[in-house]
C-alpha positions in Angstrom: 117.7 104.9 114.8 115.6 102.8 111.7 116.5 102.4 108.1 114.1 101.6 105.4 115.2 100.6 101.9 113.8 100.5 98.8 115.0 98.6 95.8 113.4 98.4 91.7 114.3 98.3 88.7 113.5 100.5 85.9 113.0 99.9 82.2 116.9 101.6 80.0 116.2 105.1 80.0 114.7 105.6 83.1 117.3 107.3 85.1 115.6 111.2 84.8 112.7 109.7 85.9 113.9 108.4 88.8 115.7 111.2 90.4 112.5 113.2 89.4 111.3 110.4 92.1 113.6 111.2 94.3 113.4 114.5 94.1 110.1 114.5 94.9 110.2 112.1 97.6 112.9 114.3 99.8 110.7 117.1 99.4 107.8 115.4 101.0 109.9 114.1 104.0 112.7 116.4 104.4 110.9 118.6 107.5 108.8 115.5 108.9 110.2 115.4 112.6 112.4 112.3 113.2 113.7 112.5 109.5 117.4 112.1 109.9 118.7 111.7 106.2 118.0 109.6 103.0 120.5 108.7 100.5 120.1 108.1 96.6 121.4 105.3 94.9 121.1 104.0 91.3 123.0 101.9 88.9 121.9 102.7 85.0 123.6 100.0 83.4 121.4 97.5 84.8 118.4 99.9 85.0 118.5 99.3 88.9 117.6 102.6 91.8 116.5 103.1 95.3 116.5 105.0 98.6 118.1 104.5 102.3 115.6 106.8 104.2 117.1 107.1 108.5 114.3 107.8 110.5 114.7 108.7 114.5 112.9 105.6 115.9 110.5 103.2 114.2 107.2 104.5 115.6 108.5 107.5 112.9 108.9 105.5 110.3 105.8 103.2 110.6 103.6 106.5 111.2 105.7 108.0 108.1 105.4 104.9 105.8 101.7 104.2 106.5 101.0 107.5 105.0 103.2 108.0 102.7 103.7 104.5 101.2 100.8 104.6 98.9 101.9 108.2 97.1 105.3 106.0 97.0 104.2 102.7 95.6 102.4 104.5 92.8 105.5 106.8 91.6 107.5 104.0 91.7 104.7 101.4 89.9 104.7 104.5 86.6 108.7 103.5 86.0 109.5 99.6 88.0 109.3 96.8 85.3 108.6 94.9 88.8 107.7 95.2 92.2 110.3 96.9 94.7 111.9 95.4 97.0 111.0 96.8 100.4 113.3 96.2 103.6 113.4 97.7 107.3 116.3 97.5 109.0 117.3 98.7 112.9 120.9 101.2 112.3 123.3 100.5 114.5 125.6 102.8 115.5 129.1 101.9 116.9 130.1 103.2 120.1 133.9 103.9 119.8 
């Protein structure tokens, strides 16, 4: 499994906009084969928000991001005050 994390900072008072963006993003990916889940998080005290998307394979993640990244960047840029931090990680699942 693979994870993509995106973190961005906004001007104060943008929680509602960040939540709307999360809702639109989830609607866009929820039916994609290989999508395993997503978590959205944020700290309105320091105006930092983010997402952690989980994908079945790196190939699925890459294909979806190739198609959706321009739209995601455009949406993020409307509320972010600096370029977002984007990271991709391979997920370790304990073998217990």
